[in-house]
N, C-alpha and C positions, 0 to 999 in steps of 0.2 A: 660311461665316464668320458670327460674331455681329455685331450692330450696332456694338459697340464696336471690334471688329477691323477692320470695313470703314472706320469713321471714322479709325482710327489709321493705316491703310494708304493713306489719301488725302493727297496733298500739298496743304496749304492755301497760299493766297496771304497775304502780309502784310496786316494790316488797313489799312495806309495805301494799299495798292493797291486794295483793295475799296472804300475810301472814294472814291478817285479816279473809280471807275466811276459814282458818283452825284454827282460834282462837289463833294465835300467835301475841303478842303485839310488837310494834316497839322496845321497850327496850330490847327485847330478840333476836334482829337481829344485826348482824355485816354486814353492807351494803358494797358491792363492786360496787359502782355506783348506778344507779336507778333501775336496773333490776336483780341484783344478791345479794344474802346475805347468810351468814352462820347463822345457828340456834344454839343458846346457849344451854348448857346442862340443864339449868333450866326448859326448856320447857318439856322435857321428864320426869324429876323428878316430875313435877307438875301433870303429867297425868298417873303416874304409876298404879293407881288403876282403871283407866278407862278400860272398856271392849275393846278388840281388834276388829278391823274391819275384813272383809273377805279378805284373801290373794289369789290373782289370779296370777299364774305363767305363763308367756308366754315363750314358747320354740318353737322348729321347727324340721322339718325333716332334714336329712343331706343336707347341703346347696350346692349351686353352688359357684364359686369363688367370685361372687358379693353379696352373701347373699340373704336371702329371705324376709327381712323386719320385723324382730322381733321388733325392736325399733319403726318403723313406726306403726306396729300393736298395740303395747303397748299404744302408744300415742292415736291412734284412739279409742281404747277401753275406755281409761280414759275419753276422750272427749265425746264418745258415751254414757257412763254412766251418765255424767252430762246432756246430752241432754234429757235423760229420767227421770231426776229429782233425780239422785242418787249422794251421796256425795263421789266422787272419788278423788284419789291422786296417783301420780306416784312415784315409787322408782326405779331409773335406775342407770346404771354405767356411769362413766365419759369416754369420748373418749380418746384413745391413739393417739399420733401424728404419730405413725407408719402407721396405715391404712389411716389416713387423707392424708398423703403425699405419700401413696403407691398405692394400687389398689382398696381397698374397699371403700375409702372415709370416711366421718365423721359418727358420730353415734348419730345424733340428729333428726332422722326421715326424712320424705320427703314430698314434695307436700304441702297439707294443714294441715298435721299432723306433726308438729315439736315442739321441745322444743326450747326456745329462751332465751337470744340472741344467735342465732345459731353460729355465727363466734367465739364469746368468749368461748362458751362451747367446741367447737371443737379444739380450740387452747390452750391458757394458763389458761382459766377459772379463778379459784381462787387460782391457784398455787399449788394445792394438789399433782399433779404428779411430779412437780419440787421438792417439799419438800421430796417426797419419794426417788427421784433420789439422792438428796443431802445426806439424811440420809444413804442410801445404800452405797454411795461412801465415806462418812465420816468413816464408819466402815471399809471399805477396806483400807483406808489410815492409820487408827489406827493400823490395823493388820501389815501392812508393816513397819510402824514406830517402832512398838514393836520389830519386827525382826531386824531392822536396829540397834537399841540400845541394842542389846545383846540377844534377844530371850529368856528371862527368863522363859517363859511358854513352851519353847521347841518345837515350831512348826516344825513338820516334813512334814506335808501336809496341805495346805490351801485350803478350799473348798468354801470360800465366793467369789463371783464374783462381779465385777463392773457392772454398768448398764447405759443405756441411752434410752430415750423414742423415739427412731427412728429405722426404719428398716435399719440395716447396717451389711450386711453379712461379711464384712471385719473383723469385731470384734468377729466373732464366735470362732476363735482360734488365740491367740496372744502370743507374748513374752513381758514380762515387766521387768523393772529394768535393762535396757541396757545402762545406763549412764556411766558405768565403774568406778563409785565411789567405794572406797575401801570396805565399809561395806554393800553395796547394793547387795542383793542376786537375780540374775535373775530368772525368773520363767515362765513356760508355764501357760497361763491363758485364760480366756474366759469372754465375756460380755453377759449379758441377756438384753432383752428389759425391760424397767422399770416395765411394767405391769405384767411381769413374776417374778419380784423380790419377795422374801419372805416378804419383808417389805410391799409391796402392799397387800399381803394376810393377814399379821398381822393387818394392818390398817382396813381391811374389817371385820376381826373376833374379834377385840378388843371391849370390852363392855364399857370401860372408860379409862381415862388417866393412872390409876394405872395398869390395865390389859395390856395396851399398853406397859408401861415401863417394866413390868415383862416379857412379850413375847419377847421384844427386847433384854433383858438380856439373855434370854434362847436360842437365836440363836446359832446354832452349826457353828463354823467358821473354825475348823480344828482339826487335831489330832497330838499328840506327837509321839515320837519314840516307846513308849509302846502301841500305838494304843488307848490311852485314849482321850476322847473328850475334846475339848477346846471351851468355850462358850464366847459370847460377854461380859457378865458380869465380866469375869475375866480380861477384859481390862477396866472395868468401863466405857463402851461405851454407856450404856442404857440411862443415864441421858441426855447427849448432843444430842443423836438421838431423844429422846422424845421432847426436846426443839424444834428441827427442825420440828417435826410433830404435835405439840400441836394444831395449827390452822387447819391443814389438817384433824385432827380427827373429826372436827365438820361438820355435813352434810350441803350441799348447797341447797338453795331454789331458783328455777326459775319458769317458767310457760310455758304452751303450747301456740300455736298461738290463741287458744280459751280460754286462761286464766285459764286453769286447773292447780292447784298447782303441782309442780314436784320437788321431792327431788332427787338430782343427787350426788352420792358419792361413790368413789372407782371404780376401773376399771380393774380388772384382766381378762386376756384372758382365755377362757374356754378350748382351746385345750392344753395349756401349764400351766394353773393355775386353780383356782376353779371357775372362770367365773361368780361371783355374786357380786352385789353391797354390801355395808357394812351392817352388822347386826344392827348397830346403826341407820342407815337410815331406814331400813325395820321396826324395832320395833317402831321407832318414827312415821312413816307413819301409822302404824296400830292403833296408838292412835289418829291420826289426821283425818283419813278418815274412812268411812264405807266400802269402797272398795279400796283395795290397789293393783295396777297393777305393777308387777315387772317382770324382765326377767332374763334368764340365757343364756349365750352365746352359739353360734353355735347350733349343733343339740342336740336333747334330750339325745342322748347317752353320750354326754359330759357335757354340762352345766346343764341340768336338773338332771342328775345322781349325779353330785357334789353338786348342790343346795340341793338335798334331803339327800344324804349320809353324806355330810360334814356340810353345813350351817345349815340345819334344825336340825340336831343332836346337833350341838353346841348351837344354839339359842333356842332349844326346841319349834320349830314352825313346821307347816306343811301347805301346800297350801290347800285351800278349793276347788279349781278347777284349771285345767291346760288347757291352750289354746295352741294347736299344730298348728303352722303356716306352711302353705305349699303354693307353687306356682305351677301352671300347668307346667311352664317351668322346674322347678326343678324335678318334677315327671318324665317328659319326659327325662330329663338329666340322671336320675338314671335308665331309661329304655334303655340307650345306644344310644339315638338319637343324631346325630351330632349337634354341636352348630349352624351351618348354617341353619339347618332345624327345630330348636327347637321352633321357633315362628309360624310355620305352624300348622294347625289343624291336630292332629294325635292321634286318639283313640287307635291305636295299641301301640303307644309309652307310652300312659298312662297305658295301661294294663300291659306292661312290667315293668314300673317303680313304680307302685302303691304298690308293695311289701315293698318298703322303708317306705312308709307312714304307712302301716299295722303294720310293726315291731315296729315303734315308738309308735303307738297306743297301741299295745299289752304290751309294756314295761311299759307305764304309767298306763294303765287301769288294767292290770292283774298282772304285776310284782310288781309295787309300790302300786297298789290298790287305785288309785286316779280317780276323775271325770275328763273327758277329752272332749273337743270339738275341732273340726278341723276348723281353720279359713283359708279360701282361700284369699290370698292377690291378688286382681284382677289386671291384666294387660290388656291394651287395646286390645291386640291380642287374649285374651282368648275367646273362642266361647261358645255359649249356649250349643252346643252338648257336649263339653268337660266338662263343669260345671255340666250338668245333669248326665253325666256318673259317675263323682265322687260322686255326691249326692246319686245316686242309690247304688253304691258300698258301701258307708259308712252306708247307711240305713241297708244293709245286716249285717253289723258288730254291729249294734245297737249304732252307734255314729252319733251325729248331725254334720251337716256342716253349716257354715255361710259364705256367700260371703261378703267380707269386701271391701269397696271402699273408705277407709279413705284418701288415697293419693289424689284422685280427688275431694272428697266431704267433707272432714273433719269429724267431729264427726257425722254428719248426715249420713255418709256412714257406720257407725258402730253401729247404733241403734239396728239392728237385733241381732248382737252378744251380745250387752249389755243386751238386754231382755233375751236372752238364758242363759247368765252367771248368772243373778240374780236368775233364776230357778235352775241352775246347782249347785250352792254353797250350797244349802240346802239338796242335796242328800247325802245319807249315804256313808261313805268311809271306807276302810279297809287298811289304810296306813301301809306300812312296809318298812324297809331298805333292801338293797341288801345283807348286811353281818353284822355280829356282831363284835364289837370291840375286843372281846375275840378270834376271829379267828386269825390264823397266817397270816402273810403278804401274803404268797403265796395263802392261802385259799381265802383271800379277793380279790386278783387280779383275781383268777380263777373264783370266783363267778360272778364278774362284766363281765369278758370276756365271760363266758358261757351264763349267763342270759340276759345281756344287748346287748353285741356285737354279740352273736350267734356264737362265735368261738368254734371250736372243742376242741382245747387245747391251752395251753400257753407254749411257749418255752423260756428259760432263757439263757442269756450269762453267762459265768463263772464269769465275773465281777459283774453282777447283783446278782448272787447267793451269792457271797462273801459279797456284801453290805447288802443284806437281813439278812444274818447271823450276821453281825456286828451290825446292827440296833436292832435285837432281843436280842443280847448279852448285848447291852447297856441299855436294858429295855424299848424300845420304840415300841415293837411289837404290842401294843394295840391301836396304832393310826389309824385313817381312812386313806384311800389311795386316791391319786389324780392322775389318769392316764392321761398322756400327749400323745396324738396320733393325727393323721390327723382328721380333721373335715369333710372331704369329703366322708368318707366311714365308715360303721360299722367295717370294718377290719382296720388294720394299714397300708394298702396300698392305697394311694389316687387315684390310677388308677382302683382299684377294686370297681367300682360303684355299680354293680348289686349284688355282694356278693352271687353269686350262688354256691352251692356245699360246700365242706369243706374248711375251712381256719383256720389258727392259728394266735395267737397274739404273737409277739416276743418282749420280754422285754430286752431292750438293757442295761439299768442301772436303778438304783433307787437312790433317793436323800432324805436324812432325813432333814425335816424342823421342828426343835424342837420349834421354836418360833411360827410359824403358827399352829403347832400341827397336821401335816399330813406328809405322805410319798409320794413324787412324784415318779411316775413310768413312765419311758421314754420308749414308745413303738414304734417300727418301726423306721423310720428315722426322727421323729419329732425333731425340733430344737427350742431352747428358744431365739434365735435371728433371726427374719425373715429377708428376703431380699426384695429389691425393684423390681418391674417388669421392663421389658424393657423400657416401657414408663410410668414412675411414675406420679401420680396425681400432684406431686409437680411442674411439668413442666407447668401446666396450672393454677397454683395459683399465683395471682399477686395482686398489689394494683394500683388502677386507679388514674387519675389526681385529683379526688375529695377526695382522701384518703380512698376510700372504697375498701374492700377486694373483690376479684372476684375469681371464679374458685373452691371454696370449694363446695362439693356436698355430 
C-alpha cells in the first residue's frame, strides 16, 4: 500500500482524546474538524512552572535528493518511546507545498510511521502558511502603495520581496509595476518561496503575540537616498500583519498513526532559512511530555547548526541527545557510487562515503559537545553485511548505532533506539555554540565554515562585503548568522559530494533580517525560490471519483 492508503486505512482518535493524553482540556482547543486543533496560549501559561521534559533533536547526514527520512525517523522514535512506556510527544515543522508538488513529496513520514490526517497536513492544514503568505504580500503592497502616493519615507531601494508557497523558478527575477500608470514606479524584483520568508522565521521565533508584533514592525524593508534603513513600523504595517497571523501563531495538535500526540507548527527550509519548528511549539511540548522529539531540516551542517546556534540561543534551550539519521544508500551516494548501482551491496562504496557520516558525528559530538546516536533508516535492499560494517566502524568511534524499521513495523521497529535514547539523555554534555554574538559577521561566517563545513577559507563578493559593512554600521553586527547553501554537500557546490581536499565557501551576498533577528548569508548558487523537476509530483496528484486525494507521498 502507498503512504496515503496506509494513513487512510488507519482509524484515528478524535483530537479531543489525543489532547487528553497530554492534559489539555477541550475548552483549550480550537478544533479544525475531528482530527486537527490549535492549542490556546492558556495551556502553556498554566504549565510554566512545570519541569521540562527531555529534548531529542533528530538531524541527518548530508541527504540525497529524496531525503533520508528524518520526519519518518522522528515519528518512529516517538511511537517507539510510547511502546516502551514513555510519555513522548512530537514537535515538528509544517510541510511546504513546494516539495509536495515538486520532487521530495510531503513531510508527514511514511509507511506505518506518519502524522495524520496526512493529506490535510501536507496541503492547507490549518492555513498557517497561507496566513504567512498574505502577511508577507500585504507588507509588499503597502510599500508600493506608499511609493505610489508620494514616497514620503524616500525609498531609494526596496529589499522586501513577495512570496508564494510553490516552486516557481519564473519568479526568481521579475519586473513589477509595468501597467504604465502615471505614478507607478517599475522595479526589478524577486519572489521567495513562503517558507523562506522572514515572516515564517519571525513566526517560529516569536514567544507571544506582543513579540510577534514587535518583530514584524522591526522588519527592514528598504533604504533611502542617504542609506538609512526603513522599517515596516514606519508604514504602521505591524498591526494589520499581526491580525493576519494571530491564529497562525497558535501551535497545531494532530496525532501519529499510533495515536502519539504531535504538535506541528512553522515550516522554514533549512538550506535557505533556519529550518526548525516554532519556539512556542517546542516549549509547549517540553511541558506536555517527558520526551520531546523534534527535527531540524536537511543535514546537520545546516538544520542542526541553525537549531543550536539560532533557535537554542534564542529560546535558552539545548537538546539532551541528538539522533543522526543515515541511510546506507546515502552513505554510498557520498562515496561517489552511481545512482543506478546504489541499491547493490557495496562495502567499498560505504568505505568511501562513511567520511560524511564521521564528519557529522564529529561536529555534533566534539564541536557542539552533545550526546549522539546514529539511526540507520532501514531499506529493504540493505544487507546484513553492510549493516554490520557500519556497526563495527561506529563502535571504533565510540558511537552507538540503532537499526530502525519504523517504516515497515511502526513504533515496534523503533524500540531499540527508544531504549538507547532513554539511557543517552542522562549522559553528561558540554554544549557550546560555534561562535559568540560579539564576533564580527565575518568571524561568525568563518567559524561555521571552518569548524562545521571543513572549508579552508571563505571568499566574499564585493557586494557581500559592502552589505556586511552596512549591517555593522547600522548596529546589527551582533546578530547570529543563518547560512544558506546547498544541502547536498559540506561545501557550497552540490556536485562536490565527497569533499576531498581543500575547498572554499563563496559568500555571494548577505541579507539583514531585523525582524527575525539574524543575518542570512547566501553561499554558492543557492536560491530562495526553488524550481520544479522535469516530472513534478504534481503530475501524479489527483482526486478520484469518490472525492479522495491520490498521489501524495
